[in-house]
N, C-alpha and C positions, 0 to 999 in steps of 0.2 A: 578584663572591663565589660562594662553593663550590655547583656547582650541583646537589647531595645536598640543602642547603638549600633550593634555589628547589624541586625536586618535590615532596619533604616539605611544604611550603606547597601547591603545586597540587593535590596530591592531598588531602590534609586539604579544602580548599576543595570538590574535586568529590563527597567524602565528605558531605561535612554538606549540601549540597544535594540528596545523593542522599535523604540521610534526615531532611531538614528539622528541621536541630539547628545549634545556632551551633558553629561550627570549632574556639572555644576547651574544648569539651565529648570532643575526638579527642584521642588520645596515639597516639604511634610508639611501638610495642612493640618492634621492631628493621628492621635495615636490613642489608642483606647486598648486597655487588657483587657481580653475575654476568654471565657471556659466556649470551646465549639460543642455542641453535642454531639459531633461523629471526628471521625478522621477525613474527613474534606474541608476541611475547613471554614467550613459552610458556602463551601461553592463545588457544587457536587456533579463531576461529571457525566453526561445521561451515559445511561448504560453501563458503569459504572460503579458496585460494591466497595462499602467501606466498612468498619469497623465500627462497630457503637459504644466509641469509649469517648468520656468527656478528654477535650484536649483543648490545654493552656494554650493562650498565644495572644496573637493583636491583629486589630483590625486596624489597617494605617490607608490614611490619603494621601496622595500626592498631587501638585498640579506640575503641569507642563503645557506652556503656551494656551495656557486659560483654559485647559481644561482636567477636570477631577479625574483621577484614575483612583480605583481599588484595589489593595491587595489585602489578603488572610498570609496570617503568619500562625506557624504552631512557636512555642516557645525554643523547639531546639533547632530553631533555623530553617526548616521547610518553610517551602510560602506560595502563593498562588496569584495571582492577578485575576480578578473578579471581577467577569464585565458584563 
């Protein structure tokens, strides 16, 4: 199966759980392949250090109830909600 399809599914499930809504109410607005400059996937947490290694992944934008949510992923299934 296509890894992007699996990532989108996993991210939608995560967002649905965070918002307390049904996953079917969440839509993918855009997906773009990116090479993150470090292992934080472009969403570093304060006080954390990350390996300075190019990390291929995706920038996903989803919408739920008219609000956009951004997720950054690795190509291996790791993802982060970027607020």
